[in-house]
A tleap script that builds the chain and sets N, CA, C and O, in Angstrom:
source leaprc.protein.ff14SB
mol = sequence {
  NMET ASP ILE GLU GLU VAL ARG LEU TYR PHE
  GLN CYS LEU ILE SER ALA VAL GLU TYR CYS
  HIE GLU CYS ALA GLN VAL ILE HIE ARG ASP
  ILE LYS CYS GLU ASN ILE LEU LEU ASP GLU
  LYS HIE HIE LEU LYS LEU ALA ASP PHE GLY
  VAL SER SER LYS MET LYS GLN ASP GLY ASP
  ASP ILE LEU THR GLN LYS ALA GLY CTHR
}
set mol.1.N position { 0.897 -1.185 -0.005 }
set mol.1.CA position { 0.093 -0.114 0.071 }
set mol.1.C position { 0.797 1.246 -0.125 }
set mol.1.O position { 1.886 1.381 0.434 }
set mol.2.N position { 0.338 2.200 -0.804 }
set mol.2.CA position { 1.040 3.615 -0.642 }
set mol.2.C position { 0.690 4.552 0.431 }
set mol.2.O position { -0.384 4.394 1.010 }
set mol.3.N position { 1.320 5.323 0.696 }
set mol.3.CA position { 1.038 6.133 1.848 }
set mol.3.C position { -0.272 6.876 1.995 }
set mol.3.O position { -0.870 7.026 3.060 }
set mol.4.N position { -0.684 7.362 0.716 }
set mol.4.CA position { -2.143 7.926 0.803 }
set mol.4.C position { -3.058 6.713 0.876 }
set mol.4.O position { -4.143 6.970 1.398 }
set mol.5.N position { -2.906 5.585 0.523 }
set mol.5.CA position { -3.987 4.646 0.864 }
set mol.5.C position { -4.189 4.379 2.238 }
set mol.5.O position { -5.311 4.295 2.739 }
set mol.6.N position { -2.994 4.228 2.938 }
set mol.6.CA position { -2.987 4.014 4.285 }
set mol.6.C position { -3.696 5.324 5.258 }
set mol.6.O position { -4.336 5.171 6.299 }
set mol.7.N position { -3.415 6.431 4.673 }
set mol.7.CA position { -4.130 7.383 5.276 }
set mol.7.C position { -5.495 7.346 4.907 }
set mol.7.O position { -6.324 7.817 5.685 }
set mol.8.N position { -5.786 6.934 4.007 }
set mol.8.CA position { -7.316 7.098 3.759 }
set mol.8.C position { -8.122 5.780 4.594 }
set mol.8.O position { -9.218 5.945 5.130 }
set mol.9.N position { -7.507 4.686 4.602 }
set mol.9.CA position { -8.002 3.612 5.621 }
set mol.9.C position { -7.889 4.025 6.841 }
set mol.9.O position { -8.911 3.950 7.524 }
set mol.10.N position { -6.861 4.478 7.364 }
set mol.10.CA position { -6.953 5.489 8.947 }
set mol.10.C position { -7.739 6.371 9.030 }
set mol.10.O position { -8.247 6.474 10.147 }
set mol.11.N position { -8.102 7.160 8.198 }
set mol.11.CA position { -9.263 8.200 8.327 }
set mol.11.C position { -10.441 7.037 8.756 }
set mol.11.O position { -10.982 7.063 9.862 }
set mol.12.N position { -10.658 6.332 8.039 }
set mol.12.CA position { -11.840 5.448 7.690 }
set mol.12.C position { -12.108 4.829 9.216 }
set mol.12.O position { -13.200 4.823 9.783 }
set mol.13.N position { -11.004 4.372 9.682 }
set mol.13.CA position { -11.089 3.841 11.007 }
set mol.13.C position { -11.385 4.626 11.954 }
set mol.13.O position { -12.278 4.334 12.751 }
set mol.14.N position { -10.669 5.790 12.036 }
set mol.14.CA position { -10.932 6.850 13.058 }
set mol.14.C position { -12.594 7.348 12.769 }
set mol.14.O position { -13.300 7.545 13.758 }
set mol.15.N position { -13.044 7.496 11.690 }
set mol.15.CA position { -14.520 7.574 11.456 }
set mol.15.C position { -15.104 6.704 12.192 }
set mol.15.O position { -15.742 7.020 13.196 }
set mol.16.N position { -14.957 5.498 11.779 }
set mol.16.CA position { -15.642 4.230 12.616 }
set mol.16.C position { -15.706 4.279 13.933 }
set mol.16.O position { -16.739 4.042 14.559 }
set mol.17.N position { -14.548 4.607 14.480 }
set mol.17.CA position { -14.706 4.616 16.217 }
set mol.17.C position { -15.329 5.756 16.691 }
set mol.17.O position { -16.002 5.722 17.722 }
set mol.18.N position { -15.124 7.054 15.852 }
set mol.18.CA position { -15.977 7.936 16.234 }
set mol.18.C position { -17.526 7.862 16.245 }
set mol.18.O position { -18.306 8.424 17.014 }
set mol.19.N position { -17.703 7.289 15.525 }
set mol.19.CA position { -19.358 6.715 15.032 }
set mol.19.C position { -19.809 6.118 16.314 }
set mol.19.O position { -20.729 6.501 17.036 }
set mol.20.N position { -18.831 4.898 16.508 }
set mol.20.CA position { -19.237 4.170 17.756 }
set mol.20.C position { -19.403 4.929 19.222 }
set mol.20.O position { -20.264 4.691 20.068 }
set mol.21.N position { -18.250 5.987 19.289 }
set mol.21.CA position { -18.442 6.515 20.607 }
set mol.21.C position { -19.580 7.558 20.487 }
set mol.21.O position { -20.560 7.433 21.222 }
set mol.22.N position { -19.509 8.569 19.612 }
set mol.22.CA position { -20.456 9.528 19.253 }
set mol.22.C position { -21.968 9.109 19.170 }
set mol.22.O position { -22.813 9.510 19.970 }
set mol.23.N position { -22.217 8.276 18.141 }
set mol.23.CA position { -23.409 8.109 17.949 }
set mol.23.C position { -24.217 6.929 18.446 }
set mol.23.O position { -25.413 6.986 18.732 }
set mol.24.N position { -23.429 5.830 18.521 }
set mol.24.CA position { -23.833 4.644 19.163 }
set mol.24.C position { -23.602 4.306 20.700 }
set mol.24.O position { -24.027 3.311 21.288 }
set mol.25.N position { -22.911 5.243 21.176 }
set mol.25.CA position { -22.498 5.186 22.451 }
set mol.25.C position { -21.972 3.802 22.686 }
set mol.25.O position { -22.455 3.209 23.650 }
set mol.26.N position { -20.970 3.124 21.897 }
set mol.26.CA position { -20.359 1.898 22.089 }
set mol.26.C position { -18.811 2.078 22.125 }
set mol.26.O position { -18.280 2.874 21.351 }
set mol.27.N position { -18.094 1.361 23.000 }
set mol.27.CA position { -16.615 1.097 22.967 }
set mol.27.C position { -16.288 -0.413 22.666 }
set mol.27.O position { -16.451 -1.417 23.358 }
set mol.28.N position { -15.798 -0.247 21.461 }
set mol.28.CA position { -15.158 -1.600 20.936 }
set mol.28.C position { -14.404 -2.535 21.699 }
set mol.28.O position { -14.692 -3.729 21.775 }
set mol.29.N position { -13.619 -2.093 22.159 }
set mol.29.CA position { -12.603 -2.559 23.447 }
set mol.29.C position { -11.772 -3.823 22.707 }
set mol.29.O position { -11.150 -4.603 23.428 }
set mol.30.N position { -11.780 -3.993 21.313 }
set mol.30.CA position { -10.655 -4.868 20.616 }
set mol.30.C position { -10.299 -4.660 19.375 }
set mol.30.O position { -10.307 -5.543 18.518 }
set mol.31.N position { -9.999 -3.618 19.204 }
set mol.31.CA position { -9.584 -3.042 17.781 }
set mol.31.C position { -8.116 -3.613 17.512 }
set mol.31.O position { -7.150 -3.245 18.180 }
set mol.32.N position { -8.029 -4.559 16.460 }
set mol.32.CA position { -7.026 -4.983 15.923 }
set mol.32.C position { -6.863 -5.252 14.398 }
set mol.32.O position { -7.831 -4.955 13.697 }
set mol.33.N position { -5.926 -5.699 13.886 }
set mol.33.CA position { -5.889 -6.005 12.334 }
set mol.33.C position { -6.900 -6.868 11.904 }
set mol.33.O position { -7.399 -6.785 10.782 }
set mol.34.N position { -7.232 -7.715 12.766 }
set mol.34.CA position { -8.266 -8.830 12.266 }
set mol.34.C position { -9.569 -8.400 12.445 }
set mol.34.O position { -10.397 -9.125 11.894 }
set mol.35.N position { -10.006 -7.452 13.041 }
set mol.35.CA position { -11.237 -6.911 13.266 }
set mol.35.C position { -11.433 -5.506 12.210 }
set mol.35.O position { -12.416 -4.770 12.284 }
set mol.36.N position { -10.578 -5.356 11.475 }
set mol.36.CA position { -10.914 -4.413 10.532 }
set mol.36.C position { -10.851 -5.142 8.962 }
set mol.36.O position { -9.801 -5.623 8.537 }
set mol.37.N position { -11.828 -5.147 8.360 }
set mol.37.CA position { -12.084 -5.605 7.349 }
set mol.37.C position { -12.210 -4.812 5.987 }
set mol.37.O position { -12.212 -3.589 6.135 }
set mol.38.N position { -12.292 -5.171 4.977 }
set mol.38.CA position { -12.584 -4.549 3.759 }
set mol.38.C position { -13.521 -5.204 2.657 }
set mol.38.O position { -13.390 -6.392 2.363 }
set mol.39.N position { -14.460 -4.396 2.063 }
set mol.39.CA position { -15.473 -5.075 1.597 }
set mol.39.C position { -15.075 -4.931 0.121 }
set mol.39.O position { -14.104 -4.272 -0.254 }
set mol.40.N position { -15.977 -5.661 -0.747 }
set mol.40.CA position { -15.594 -5.858 -2.210 }
set mol.40.C position { -15.143 -4.518 -3.180 }
set mol.40.O position { -14.389 -4.489 -4.153 }
set mol.41.N position { -15.855 -3.510 -2.566 }
set mol.41.CA position { -15.393 -1.911 -2.943 }
set mol.41.C position { -14.412 -1.219 -2.285 }
set mol.41.O position { -14.163 -0.024 -2.450 }
set mol.42.N position { -13.715 -2.160 -1.353 }
set mol.42.CA position { -12.539 -1.483 -0.339 }
set mol.42.C position { -13.072 -0.226 0.601 }
set mol.42.O position { -12.464 0.819 0.831 }
set mol.43.N position { -14.348 -0.613 1.067 }
set mol.43.CA position { -14.753 0.132 2.262 }
set mol.43.C position { -14.318 -0.365 3.440 }
set mol.43.O position { -14.655 -1.530 3.648 }
set mol.44.N position { -13.607 0.217 4.356 }
set mol.44.CA position { -13.435 -0.511 5.700 }
set mol.44.C position { -14.607 -0.563 6.633 }
set mol.44.O position { -15.449 0.318 6.812 }
set mol.45.N position { -14.507 -1.935 7.289 }
set mol.45.CA position { -15.583 -2.113 8.031 }
set mol.45.C position { -15.092 -2.621 9.480 }
set mol.45.O position { -14.245 -3.512 9.545 }
set mol.46.N position { -15.555 -2.130 10.461 }
set mol.46.CA position { -14.789 -2.446 11.893 }
set mol.46.C position { -15.981 -3.853 12.232 }
set mol.46.O position { -17.170 -3.859 11.915 }
set mol.47.N position { -15.369 -4.746 12.814 }
set mol.47.CA position { -15.803 -5.917 12.892 }
set mol.47.C position { -15.624 -6.608 14.411 }
set mol.47.O position { -14.755 -6.197 15.179 }
set mol.48.N position { -16.479 -7.632 14.743 }
set mol.48.CA position { -16.358 -8.240 16.289 }
set mol.48.C position { -16.582 -7.262 17.312 }
set mol.48.O position { -15.651 -6.685 17.874 }
set mol.49.N position { -17.578 -7.094 17.524 }
set mol.49.CA position { -18.169 -6.197 18.777 }
set mol.49.C position { -18.590 -7.158 19.880 }
set mol.49.O position { -19.560 -7.004 20.622 }
set mol.50.N position { -17.605 -8.314 19.889 }
set mol.50.CA position { -18.164 -9.514 21.045 }
set mol.50.C position { -17.719 -8.826 22.530 }
set mol.50.O position { -18.372 -9.143 23.524 }
set mol.51.N position { -16.816 -8.067 22.625 }
set mol.51.CA position { -16.392 -7.760 24.203 }
set mol.51.C position { -16.659 -6.211 24.100 }
set mol.51.O position { -16.088 -5.467 24.898 }
set mol.52.N position { -17.569 -5.664 23.076 }
set mol.52.CA position { -17.674 -3.978 23.276 }
set mol.52.C position { -18.542 -3.788 24.470 }
set mol.52.O position { -18.970 -4.740 25.124 }
set mol.53.N position { -18.785 -2.581 24.735 }
set mol.53.CA position { -19.457 -2.262 26.145 }
set mol.53.C position { -20.189 -0.811 25.443 }
set mol.53.O position { -19.753 0.015 24.641 }
set mol.54.N position { -21.555 -0.953 26.190 }
set mol.54.CA position { -22.227 0.457 26.024 }
set mol.54.C position { -21.925 1.308 27.187 }
set mol.54.O position { -21.861 1.030 28.385 }
set mol.55.N position { -21.717 2.648 26.412 }
set mol.55.CA position { -21.269 3.676 27.631 }
set mol.55.C position { -22.208 3.944 28.263 }
set mol.55.O position { -23.352 3.789 27.836 }
set mol.56.N position { -21.890 4.465 29.571 }
set mol.56.CA position { -22.837 4.881 30.382 }
set mol.56.C position { -22.698 6.467 30.806 }
set mol.56.O position { -21.660 7.106 30.630 }
set mol.57.N position { -23.943 7.025 31.411 }
set mol.57.CA position { -23.919 8.652 31.309 }
set mol.57.C position { -23.080 8.905 32.687 }
set mol.57.O position { -22.777 10.072 32.936 }
set mol.58.N position { -22.739 8.007 33.479 }
set mol.58.CA position { -22.459 8.255 35.110 }
set mol.58.C position { -21.097 8.159 35.335 }
set mol.58.O position { -20.582 8.187 36.453 }
set mol.59.N position { -20.361 8.017 34.020 }
set mol.59.CA position { -18.849 8.176 34.026 }
set mol.59.C position { -18.262 6.830 35.004 }
set mol.59.O position { -17.431 6.983 35.899 }
set mol.60.N position { -18.773 5.727 34.693 }
set mol.60.CA position { -18.246 4.489 35.043 }
set mol.60.C position { -16.851 4.302 34.446 }
set mol.60.O position { -16.380 5.038 33.579 }
set mol.61.N position { -16.194 3.184 35.023 }
set mol.61.CA position { -14.852 3.051 34.789 }
set mol.61.C position { -14.513 1.815 33.691 }
set mol.61.O position { -13.763 0.851 33.847 }
set mol.62.N position { -15.269 2.159 32.616 }
set mol.62.CA position { -15.225 0.827 31.745 }
set mol.62.C position { -14.155 0.998 30.905 }
set mol.62.O position { -13.792 -0.073 30.418 }
set mol.63.N position { -13.407 2.115 30.497 }
set mol.63.CA position { -12.152 2.337 29.742 }
set mol.63.C position { -11.121 2.142 30.503 }
set mol.63.O position { -10.060 2.422 29.945 }
set mol.64.N position { -11.015 1.679 31.817 }
set mol.64.CA position { -9.755 1.131 32.639 }
set mol.64.C position { -9.985 -0.439 32.895 }
set mol.64.O position { -9.235 -1.090 33.622 }
set mol.65.N position { -11.161 -1.015 32.189 }
set mol.65.CA position { -11.372 -2.528 32.458 }
set mol.65.C position { -10.507 -3.000 31.314 }
set mol.65.O position { -10.343 -2.305 30.311 }
set mol.66.N position { -9.983 -4.130 31.466 }
set mol.66.CA position { -9.182 -4.703 30.323 }
set mol.66.C position { -10.223 -5.800 29.340 }
set mol.66.O position { -11.030 -6.537 29.906 }
set mol.67.N position { -10.113 -5.787 28.238 }
set mol.67.CA position { -10.893 -6.436 27.442 }
set mol.67.C position { -10.278 -6.876 26.308 }
set mol.67.O position { -9.291 -6.211 25.995 }
set mol.68.N position { -10.627 -8.029 25.410 }
set mol.68.CA position { -10.095 -7.972 24.149 }
set mol.68.C position { -8.733 -8.632 23.985 }
set mol.68.O position { -8.312 -9.276 24.946 }
set mol.69.N position { -8.091 -8.560 23.025 }
set mol.69.CA position { -6.678 -9.212 22.854 }
set mol.69.C position { -5.643 -8.539 23.338 }
set mol.69.O position { -4.506 -8.998 23.235 }
savepdb mol mol.pdb
quit
């Protein structure tokens, strides 16, 4: 991959994480290469929400708990 392609995929990944946090109120908790997929049109997809957590409004300590790989 050239650097521009890497930048594009990284921007897509950041957008996916931002959507999870801001819109869906979900923390993925296991982002790794195996959970980043590309479809037939080369669109990035974030997969495997098996250990994800729903954000709570009361400021719980979910971000300090270990999960995933």
